Rosetta silent file (secondary structure, phi, psi, omega in degrees, C-alpha in Angstrom):
SEQUENCE: MEIDAFSMEFYGCTGDLNDPEMLSQVLHAAAHKVGATVLTEAKAAFQPHGVTVVLVLAESHIILATWPEHNYAMLDLLLCNDAMEPEVAAATVAEVLKPTETRQQRIAHYIGPKAPPTRA
SCORE:     score description
SCORE:     0.000 S_00000001
   1 L     0.000  139.412  179.251  -12.663    9.564  -14.903 S_00000001
   2 E  -120.151  134.580  171.310  -12.688    6.960  -12.134 S_00000001
   3 E  -129.578  152.138 -178.774   -9.733    5.642  -10.156 S_00000001
   4 E  -108.556  132.481  168.155   -9.775    3.169   -7.295 S_00000001
   5 E   -88.393  136.314 -177.730   -7.983    3.488   -3.991 S_00000001
   6 E  -119.918  132.105  179.299   -6.987    0.040   -2.749 S_00000001
   7 E  -129.470  137.664  174.587   -6.376   -0.799    0.885 S_00000001
   8 E  -132.633  134.317  175.521   -5.229   -4.069    2.425 S_00000001
   9 E  -106.701  138.931 -178.513   -4.915   -4.888    6.098 S_00000001
  10 E  -116.450  119.504 -178.989   -2.554   -7.637    7.239 S_00000001
  11 E  -111.062  148.695  176.115   -3.352   -9.445   10.516 S_00000001
  12 L    65.258   34.756 -177.093   -1.222  -11.937   12.431 S_00000001
  13 L   -66.037  134.041  174.762    1.964  -10.988   10.585 S_00000001
  14 L  -107.505   -7.609  175.484    4.990  -13.156   11.327 S_00000001
  15 L   -77.629  168.613 -178.271    7.340  -11.181    9.050 S_00000001
  16 L   -71.633  117.361  179.869    9.505   -8.315   10.329 S_00000001
  17 L  -104.085    8.732 -172.362    7.335   -5.224   10.796 S_00000001
  18 L  -124.441   16.222 -177.545   10.006   -3.065   12.400 S_00000001
  19 L  -114.564   98.187 -175.552   12.744   -2.770    9.740 S_00000001
  20 H   -60.761  -36.348 -179.311   12.270    0.409    7.669 S_00000001
  21 H   -66.393  -45.637 -179.889   14.984   -0.473    5.133 S_00000001
  22 H   -65.241  -42.764 -179.820   13.573   -3.929    4.429 S_00000001
  23 H   -66.067  -34.882  174.211    9.998   -2.629    4.239 S_00000001
  24 H   -61.909  -44.529  178.370   11.150    0.092    1.842 S_00000001
  25 H   -60.966  -39.274  179.008   12.734   -2.569   -0.378 S_00000001
  26 H   -63.199  -44.032  179.367    9.475   -4.539   -0.314 S_00000001
  27 H   -66.364  -38.173  175.958    7.467   -1.504   -1.444 S_00000001
  28 H   -61.535  -41.821  177.918    9.979   -0.773   -4.205 S_00000001
  29 H   -63.765  -40.418  178.844    9.626   -4.390   -5.377 S_00000001
  30 H   -63.874  -43.441  178.015    5.826   -4.072   -5.277 S_00000001
  31 H   -62.334  -43.700  179.613    5.942   -0.858   -7.318 S_00000001
  32 H   -61.402  -40.609 -178.147    8.292   -2.489   -9.823 S_00000001
  33 H   -59.940  -32.816 -179.484    5.984   -5.525  -10.169 S_00000001
  34 L   -97.043    1.481  178.129    3.114   -3.344  -11.380 S_00000001
  35 L    82.231   20.156 -179.936    5.328   -1.133  -13.553 S_00000001
  36 L   -81.483  153.548  179.631    5.051    1.975  -11.372 S_00000001
  37 L  -105.358  116.357  179.037    7.711    4.687  -11.369 S_00000001
  38 E   -80.466  124.684  177.871    9.027    5.694   -7.929 S_00000001
  39 E   -94.339  -43.425  178.866    9.747    9.425   -7.745 S_00000001
  40 E  -158.829  171.184 -177.544   10.698    9.725   -4.085 S_00000001
  41 E  -143.974  150.949  171.406   10.345    8.002   -0.747 S_00000001
  42 E  -136.814  142.875  176.841    9.951    8.865    2.913 S_00000001
  43 E  -145.300  149.969  179.398   10.225    6.506    5.847 S_00000001
  44 E  -141.671  136.751  172.952   10.006    6.802    9.595 S_00000001
  45 E  -108.150  133.675 -176.009   10.744    4.366   12.406 S_00000001
  46 L  -107.452  153.842  178.739    8.875    4.995   15.640 S_00000001
  47 L  -105.818  133.186    8.336    9.844    4.246   19.233 S_00000001
  48 L   -84.356  -11.928 -179.841    9.409    1.780   20.725 S_00000001
  49 L  -164.347  163.130  179.705    8.232    0.186   17.457 S_00000001
  50 L   115.102  147.686 -176.829    6.419    0.744   14.185 S_00000001
  51 E  -141.205  143.765  167.291    7.339    1.937   10.719 S_00000001
  52 E  -126.993  131.336  176.567    5.723    4.048    8.005 S_00000001
  53 E  -126.319  131.330  178.935    7.055    3.992    4.449 S_00000001
  54 E  -123.133  126.189  170.611    5.667    6.231    1.692 S_00000001
  55 E  -109.281  122.575  172.489    6.535    5.910   -1.981 S_00000001
  56 E   -90.110  123.366 -176.196    5.488    8.813   -4.166 S_00000001
  57 E  -109.337  157.657  170.535    4.901    7.421   -7.639 S_00000001
  58 L   -60.534  -25.846 -178.399    4.473    9.025  -11.031 S_00000001
  59 L   -96.934   -1.506  174.473    1.135    7.168  -10.868 S_00000001
  60 E   136.135 -106.670 -174.791    0.293    8.372   -7.294 S_00000001
  61 E  -159.231  161.292  169.588    1.431    6.565   -4.100 S_00000001
  62 E  -133.398  131.425  179.497    1.957    3.460   -1.971 S_00000001
  63 E  -129.817  133.418  174.281    1.926    3.706    1.831 S_00000001
  64 E  -125.488  128.437  175.136    2.708    1.000    4.382 S_00000001
  65 E  -125.626  139.197 -177.058    2.253    1.502    8.130 S_00000001
  66 E  -124.403  150.032  173.730    3.033   -1.166   10.722 S_00000001
  67 E  -129.202   82.246 -176.152    2.089   -1.885   14.319 S_00000001
  68 H   -57.294  -33.189 -178.782    4.474   -4.704   15.349 S_00000001
  69 H   -64.817  -15.767  177.718    3.006   -4.866   18.854 S_00000001
  70 H  -115.242    5.390 -176.189   -0.253   -6.023   17.230 S_00000001
  71 L    52.428   42.824 -172.082    1.320   -8.057   14.376 S_00000001
  72 E  -130.665  144.307  173.536   -0.616   -5.721   12.081 S_00000001
  73 E  -144.401  154.404  178.567    0.144   -3.667    8.975 S_00000001
  74 E  -130.397  132.152 -179.310   -1.910   -1.530    6.613 S_00000001
  75 E  -117.720  129.710  174.240   -1.150   -0.911    2.927 S_00000001
  76 E  -121.832  132.417  178.751   -2.748    1.864    0.859 S_00000001
  77 E  -130.388  136.906  170.106   -2.271    2.138   -2.895 S_00000001
  78 E  -131.379  113.373 -177.140   -3.527    4.670   -5.374 S_00000001
  79 E  -121.459  112.938 -176.427   -2.493    3.878   -8.931 S_00000001
  80 L   -87.660   42.040  177.997   -3.766    6.238  -11.622 S_00000001
  81 L  -143.716  111.925 -175.977   -3.193    3.711  -14.390 S_00000001
  82 L   -59.563  -23.318 -179.444   -5.937    1.171  -15.084 S_00000001
  83 L   -75.002  -16.539 -179.064   -3.388   -1.318  -16.424 S_00000001
  84 L   -88.599  131.589 -177.371   -1.731   -1.555  -12.991 S_00000001
  85 L  -104.698  108.695 -177.982   -3.223   -4.119  -10.624 S_00000001
  86 H   -61.415  -28.243  178.077   -2.921   -3.126   -6.961 S_00000001
  87 H   -61.160  -32.657  178.259   -3.615   -6.725   -5.899 S_00000001
  88 H   -66.582  -44.637  177.682   -0.311   -7.724   -7.523 S_00000001
  89 H   -63.650  -42.996 -179.417    1.564   -5.126   -5.470 S_00000001
  90 H   -63.471  -38.030  178.560   -0.291   -6.173   -2.307 S_00000001
  91 H   -63.587  -36.256  177.319    0.576   -9.840   -2.890 S_00000001
  92 H   -62.198  -42.261  178.643    4.261   -8.880   -3.076 S_00000001
  93 H   -67.948  -43.064 -178.719    3.987   -7.201    0.322 S_00000001
  94 H   -60.408  -35.502  179.192    2.005  -10.109    1.796 S_00000001
  95 H   -57.823  -33.364 -176.993    4.747  -12.575    0.811 S_00000001
  96 H   -89.792  -38.734 -177.763    7.135  -10.754    3.147 S_00000001
  97 H   -75.863  -24.750  177.467    4.770   -9.811    5.983 S_00000001
  98 L    53.744   59.003  178.580    3.348  -13.351    6.155 S_00000001
  99 L   -76.049  155.076  172.864   -0.102  -12.515    7.559 S_00000001
 100 L   -87.530  -18.365 -177.402   -2.485  -15.182    8.799 S_00000001
 101 E  -153.489  145.791  175.682   -5.419  -13.103    7.586 S_00000001
 102 E  -132.670  159.579  172.999   -6.004  -10.159    5.247 S_00000001
 103 E  -140.957  135.985 -178.834   -8.845   -7.796    4.492 S_00000001
 104 E  -132.762  157.821  174.178   -9.039   -5.568    1.433 S_00000001
 105 E  -153.749  155.507  175.209  -11.291   -2.900    0.019 S_00000001
 106 E  -119.476  141.213  175.087  -11.549   -0.593   -2.961 S_00000001
 107 E  -125.544  122.206  179.664  -12.947    2.904   -2.910 S_00000001
 108 E   -78.582  132.878  174.772  -13.897    4.514   -6.210 S_00000001
 109 E  -118.176  133.118 -179.221  -12.831    8.134   -6.665 S_00000001
 110 E  -105.039  121.969 -177.530  -14.308   10.207   -9.453 S_00000001
 111 L   -99.725  121.541  179.128  -12.002   12.809  -10.950 S_00000001
 112 L   164.947  175.901 -174.990  -13.720   15.741  -12.592 S_00000001
 113 L   -74.955  -15.699 -178.360  -15.358   19.119  -12.071 S_00000001
 114 L  -130.903  154.017  174.558  -18.653   17.650  -10.742 S_00000001
 115 L   -68.012  148.697  179.546  -19.621   14.864   -8.383 S_00000001
 116 L   -71.653  161.629  175.774  -20.849   11.722  -10.129 S_00000001
 117 L   -63.003  149.060  178.405  -24.529   10.832  -10.153 S_00000001
 118 L   -71.623  134.289  178.085  -25.684    8.930   -7.089 S_00000001
 119 L   -81.907  141.971  179.703  -25.976    5.208   -7.661 S_00000001
 120 L   -82.985    0.000    0.000  -29.317    3.615   -6.805 S_00000001
């Protein structure tokens, strides 16, 4: 079985990167948009600035970490349901963070008792 971890970096953000409650609401909206089930949440606000919000999902997790002093945020999603599109969740977050630039990547993870064959 293969699942993809999806990561998106947000650069030049003009949205609020220092409000844990608002960022939590954004992640809940993103999870809802892809049909994910939120089981629990953890959030932390750091001094003098920065926030991390973690949603534990029935389908795995969504994590957002921010560095307001750099107008930067990083989103990690792992959705163990092929019907769920992480890009849809990431777009929901991007609408609020308002980045000038983004970068994304996918990393394939193989679930099973043995490592997959090496690709040529």
